[in-house]
C-alpha positions, 0 to 999 in steps of 0.5 A: 797415200800410195807410195808413188803419190807419197813420194811426189808430196814428200817435203811439200808444204801444201795449202789447204786447197791443195790438200783437198786436191791431194786427198781426192787423188789419194781416195780416187786415184784410179779414176782421177788419172783419166779426168781433165783438170776441169773435171778434177777441180769439180770433183775436188771442190776447187778451182781449175787454176788451183789444180794447175798450181798444185801440179806446178808445186809438185814440179810439173809444167801443168796438170797433164804432166802430173797426170801422166806421172800418176798413171803408172801408179794405177796401171803399171804397178810392181808384181806383188809376187816379187815382194819380199817379206818386209814389203809384204808386211807394209802390204798388210798395213796398206790393207789395214788402212783400206779396211779403216777407209771402208769402215768410214763409208758411214762416218756417223759413228765417228762423227757422233762420238767426236762431238760427244768427246768435244763436249766432254770436259774434262776428257780423260784418255787412257793407254797402258803399255804398248797402247800408251804411245797412241794414247799420248799421240791422241792426247797431244793433238786433242789438246790443241783443240780441247780445253782439258784432256787428261792423259792416263798412262800409269796404272795402279792407284795413280790410274784410279785417282785420275779416273775419280778426279776426272769424274768429279770434275764433270767428265762424262766419257772416257776414251781408251786405247786398248790394243793386243794383248789387252792389259788386264789393268786397262780392261779393269779400268774400263769396268771401274770407269763404267762404275763411276758413271763414265761412258766409255769409247775404245780404239782397238784392233777388232770389233769382238773384243773380250771387254765391254765398251759403249763404243768400239772403234776398230782398226786392225793391227799389222801382225807380219813383224816381230811386234805389232804395227799400229798404222791403221789405229793411228789413222783412226785416232787421227780421224777421231781428232778431226771429228772433235775439231769439226764438232766445235769449229769456232773453239777449234779455230780460236785455240789453233790460232792461239797456239800458232801465236804462242809457238811463233813467239816462243820459237818452238819450231824451226820452220 
């Protein structure tokens, strides 16, 4: 989300309906600041009182006050020429996220892949070196909604064993995160997986990568800092988890409810 809207939402615990309003504002802020509460409710698919309650949750007396606070985010932003190097790096990331958003105008590819991965049991997830962090995050959330996610973040014979074991157990897909500088061992693992009969899907930084995969999901990385930043690939990975959840709604609901009961009973979280 834009920085200003993000600050308004920071620390707020929103209901699912309120999240729909927030998502609509994020996607259509330039037009939303001119809408009435009734019009915003219709566009977001919620009720008009829900829009009023949303504004009040953010600390405003009502929607007109919220709309007034949002207008400067669109019509009076900071002069880009005054940005320092660190701000410019973040500006690049914002552009990368916009590129991902534009790429999802036709979301059928992500939706179809999400359905395929949701049906794949077990689901092996590969990420080596710098890609291991994003692969681990994807696997962490995917395990909340999928019964058997197998994370592969170590190379060598352990990686080979993991691929063979997943295939023997019935896996039909391998999801891999392969970010620059494209570890040779990860590229070889994709070839090995294909040799085993697995279809391969890759989250990477560009479409014209120097390796083969059945499905390529691309999201650019930020290159203005000493080390690459991966905000856009992470966002794309979370969109893919969402597509998996949507593909198996009953299983998703049951597993999430079971997880909530477990964490409540065990006192896992403080709030």
